[in-house]
C-alpha positions, 0 to 999 in steps of 0.5 A: 619528577621530569621523565624523559622518552627516546625513540631510537631511530635507524643506525646511520653512517657517522658523519666525518668531522668535517662535515660543517664549514669550518669558521674562518680562522678556527683550528680544524682540529690538526691531530694525526688521529684519524677521525675514528680514532679521536672518537673512540678513544677515551684518552683523544679529546675532540679537536679545538675548532670552529664552525661557521654557525657560531658567528649567531653569537656574540661571545667571551670567555674570561678566566678568573684563574689562571693556576690551572690551563684548565685541561681536562685530563679525564676525558672518561665518564665518571659517573659510568664507574659508580653505583647510583644516580647522583645527578639529573638523569644518573650521568653526563649523558643524561640517558639513564633509563629508568624504567622497566617492562611490567610482567603481567597485570599488577593485581595492587599497588604498595606503598612502603614508606612516606616520607614528608617534607616541611612546607614553606609560608613564605610568600615571595616576588614569585609567589609560596613554593611550599614543599615536597619537589620541584622542577626538576627535583629528581633524588641523588641515590647512592651507596656508601662503602663500609670505609666511607660510612665510618669515615662519616661517622667519625666526623660525626656530621648529622647522623641518625640513628638511620644511616645506612649505605643505600642513601637518599638526598633530595632538594625540597622547595621548602629550602631544605636538603632532606636524607632519607634511608632507601630501605626504611624511609626515615630521615637519614640526616638530619637535614639541611637548610640552604636559604631558598627553593630549591626547584633541579636536581642536585648533584653528588660528586662521583669521586664520593668524597661528600661533595653535594652541589645545590642549585637555588631556584628562587630568592625566598630569604637570602641571595639567589646561587649556588652552593657546595656542601661538605656532607662530612661536616654536614656543612654549606662550604661554599655559595656563589650569588649574584654575579655583577659581569652576568648580562642577564639579571635573573640569577636561578640555577635549576640545571644540574651540575655535572664532573668532568675531570678536574671541574664542575660546569654548571650553567646559569640561567642568569646568561653565563656558563659556569666552570669551577676547579674541584677543591674537595670537601664540596668547595669550589674555586671559580675557574672560567667562564662563557658569557653570550649573546644572541641577538643581542639577548641574554638568555638563560640555561635550566636544562642539565648540560650532557657531556661527550668527552670535551665538547658539552652540550646545552639549550636556552630560553631562546631556542639556541643550542651551543656546543662548547669545548670543554677545555677552552670554554669557548664555542664549538657550533652552535644550532637554532631550535626556534623555541625555548628548550628546558629539558635537558638534551640527551645524547647517545653514541652512534658509531663513534659519533655522539648523537643528541636527542633535543625538544623545543616547548610552545612558549615565545610563540605564543598560544599556538605555534609549532614544538620541533624535537631535532637529532643533531650530530654532537660534532659538528652541529647538523641536523641529521632529522626533525618531527615537528608537532602543532601545540597549545599552550595552556594556563592554569591558576593564571600560569602557563604549561606547555 
């Protein structure tokens, strides 16, 4: 399981929205509301603007569904009002703090239960993936109400006698989705085989209507892609596979998708950022895409989008950090953080201003290099501070890790 530890910086004076120069012709967000009103009021969208930094990008937005203009009506974080952890690191800011302080010195460790997955020996072009959880492989934890549990029992989709109000849902490298009773550790539902290994963290829709979103990580038994599951009927209802318009051929989805308003947002490893309309019951309809290149190359995104209101942030395999207006899917600003960014950006609001924490690997630099850990202003992409660390890249069984 991936774990990110943040070291809080001293409080900084909020930077104004116009701290960086908007790109020529960009809408600077002329609104009667003041900057502080825009950043602090959850009902006011951040401005539809573009800064000069996006001139580094060659990008195009394609709208697939013209029945909606794509505007997000509800800008509040839907994960904050739901008990549990429904997506990677708990919410759309990716800032959930799961740790705590142990009082005293523990004398022993007690194992409450253990759950074993299937072990898949299928040989793929990328090796044998076996079972258990991979990168990032964080489970969903959800607490169902009595009404929701009654609805599941009415539909009777795959429930076992151990189905209960506290449930864990986890994807496995053996291509199966597992459902576990939190208290007993026994299967709460029959597993669902999604056809390919799951490396990333699955996401449960915060509406708790039973919509589960799963990204496939390695092609093993079928075409790789994204999947929507309806937990009421306990079956797959949506699949989006190879994208013929993608600028990069590798079509994995290790990113954990996130819900904002009526939409689901999902960066792919094929150089495309996707916006889906949520139809309910696990079903999705493609709304629009952002496709981009930097210096003629289309990098893929493995980390999970973090969100503040209508701005979304992610990094890619070449070290590019993008801020995207989720209403329009247009880039707002760009920052170069030097090397592969696999770990998800973490967002923290300081004095009404979203601040981002982002680190990079030593990957494209070679066997030795520098890891850059930066804090960025999420409104304009300006650097607040930077720490650098000299690092070596190591190999394990012929594969490198950072």
